[in-house]
C-alpha positions as CSV (number, residue, x, y, z in Angstrom):
1,M,0.1,-0.2,0.0
2,S,3.0,2.3,0.7
3,L,4.1,2.1,-2.9
4,I,0.5,2.9,-4.3
5,T,0.2,5.9,-1.6
6,A,3.6,7.0,-3.0
7,G,2.1,7.4,-6.4
8,L,3.6,4.1,-7.9
9,Q,1.8,1.8,-10.2
10,I,2.4,-1.9,-9.2
11,L,3.2,-3.8,-12.4
12,H,4.3,-7.2,-10.8
13,V,4.5,-9.0,-7.5
14,D,6.2,-12.4,-6.9
15,E,6.9,-14.5,-3.8
16,G,10.1,-16.4,-4.0
17,I,10.5,-19.7,-2.3
18,T,14.3,-19.9,-2.1
19,L,17.3,-18.0,-0.6
20,P,20.9,-18.4,-1.4
21,W,21.8,-18.7,2.4
22,R,20.2,-20.3,5.4
23,F,18.1,-17.7,7.0
24,S,16.9,-20.1,9.8
25,P,18.0,-23.5,11.1
26,R,14.4,-24.7,10.1
27,M,15.4,-24.1,6.5
28,V,16.4,-27.1,4.1
29,E,18.9,-27.4,1.3
30,V,17.2,-27.6,-2.2
31,P,18.7,-27.3,-5.7
32,D,18.5,-23.6,-5.9
33,G,19.6,-22.7,-2.2
34,F,17.6,-22.9,0.7
35,A,13.9,-23.0,1.5
36,W,11.3,-23.8,4.3
37,S,10.2,-27.3,4.8
38,E,7.7,-28.7,2.3
39,A,4.9,-28.2,4.9
40,E,5.7,-24.6,5.4
41,R,7.1,-23.6,1.8
42,S,3.4,-22.6,0.6
43,L,2.8,-20.6,3.7
44,V,5.9,-18.6,4.2
45,P,7.7,-16.8,1.2
46,C,11.4,-16.3,1.4
47,T,11.5,-13.1,-0.8
48,Y,9.3,-10.6,-2.4
49,T,10.0,-9.0,-5.7
50,I,7.9,-6.0,-6.5
51,I,8.1,-4.1,-10.0
52,A,6.5,-0.5,-10.0
53,R,6.6,2.3,-11.8
54,K,5.7,6.2,-11.5
55,P,3.0,6.9,-14.2
């Protein structure tokens, strides 16, 4: 909401499921880095990517 209030137009939002480092001891190693366990992976994203522009 802060980006919209600042006058930006949201073009894309993505939730990433991996990190290149172990953020928590609960994370497991996967081919692309580290992720939450299978049970938590769909509940807690590791990263957010937001693409926005000023119209």
